[in-house]
C-alpha positions in Angstrom: -10.2 46.5 -34.2 -7.3 44.7 -36.0 -6.7 45.4 -39.8 -7.4 41.7 -40.5 -9.9 39.3 -39.0 -10.9 35.9 -40.2 -13.7 33.8 -38.9 -13.8 30.0 -39.5 -11.2 27.3 -39.6 -7.6 28.1 -40.7 -4.7 26.0 -41.4 -2.9 25.2 -38.1 0.9 24.2 -38.5 1.3 23.0 -34.8 -0.9 20.0 -35.8 1.4 18.7 -38.4 4.1 17.3 -36.2 4.4 14.0 -34.5 7.0 12.4 -36.8 4.6 10.4 -38.9 4.5 11.7 -42.5 2.8 8.5 -44.2 0.0 9.0 -41.6 -0.1 12.8 -42.5 -0.1 12.0 -46.0 -3.2 9.5 -45.7 -5.0 11.8 -43.9 -4.3 14.8 -46.3 -5.5 12.1 -49.2 -8.6 11.5 -47.3 -9.3 15.3 -46.9 -8.8 16.0 -50.6 -11.6 13.3 -51.6 -13.9 15.8 -49.8 -12.4 19.2 -50.5 -9.5 20.1 -53.1 -6.3 21.1 -51.4 -3.9 23.9 -52.7 -0.6 24.9 -51.7 0.5 28.6 -51.7 4.1 28.7 -52.1 6.1 31.9 -51.9 9.4 32.2 -53.9 11.8 34.8 -54.6 13.6 35.0 -58.0 17.0 34.7 -56.3 15.9 31.2 -55.1 14.9 29.6 -58.6 18.4 28.4 -59.1 18.7 26.9 -55.6 18.8 23.4 -54.6 16.2 24.3 -51.9 13.8 25.0 -54.6 14.8 21.9 -56.6 14.1 19.7 -53.7 10.7 21.5 -53.0 9.5 20.8 -56.5 10.8 17.2 -56.4 8.9 16.6 -53.1 5.5 18.3 -54.9 5.6 16.0 -57.8 4.4 13.0 -56.2 2.0 14.9 -53.6 -1.3 13.5 -55.3 -3.2 14.8 -52.4 -2.7 18.5 -53.8 -4.9 19.7 -56.8 -3.1 23.2 -57.0 0.0 24.7 -56.1 -0.1 28.9 -56.4 3.2 30.5 -56.5 3.8 34.0 -55.4 6.8 35.1 -57.2 8.8 38.2 -56.0 11.6 40.0 -57.2 11.5 38.7 -60.8 12.4 40.3 -64.1 10.9 38.7 -67.1 13.5 36.2 -67.7 13.1 35.1 -64.1 9.4 34.8 -64.7 9.9 32.9 -67.7 12.5 30.5 -65.9 9.7 30.1 -63.0 7.3 29.1 -65.5 9.5 26.5 -66.7 10.4 25.3 -63.3 6.7 25.0 -61.9 5.2 24.0 -65.3 6.8 20.4 -64.5 4.4 20.0 -61.6 1.6 17.4 -62.2 -0.9 19.8 -60.3 -2.6 23.1 -61.5 -0.1 25.7 -61.3 -1.0 29.4 -60.7 2.0 31.6 -61.0 1.5 35.3 -59.5 4.3 37.7 -60.6 3.8 39.9 -57.5 5.9 42.6 -58.8 5.4 42.2 -62.6 4.3 45.0 -65.0 0.5 44.1 -64.8 0.1 44.2 -60.9 
């Protein structure tokens, strides 16, 4: 038996294609009325000052279909963790910041 087994529905990225982002957002808003949606976002400390992360955060601000963003932060010291709290604290969604290699983990 495999080390990991999951029964039931799971996210399938292959169904996100089609080039119709407005229709996808409408479907996500509809789904969010039935069940809250969360995004799990992996992040490394070296990416905190990147243009890519600034773009991701900017795109998440208007994502009103998301109720929660869970950020898994790796490779961070205390200063980077504090910087991440500031960056992700600007989001309107509930944010959970997991310091994966922090002293309490």
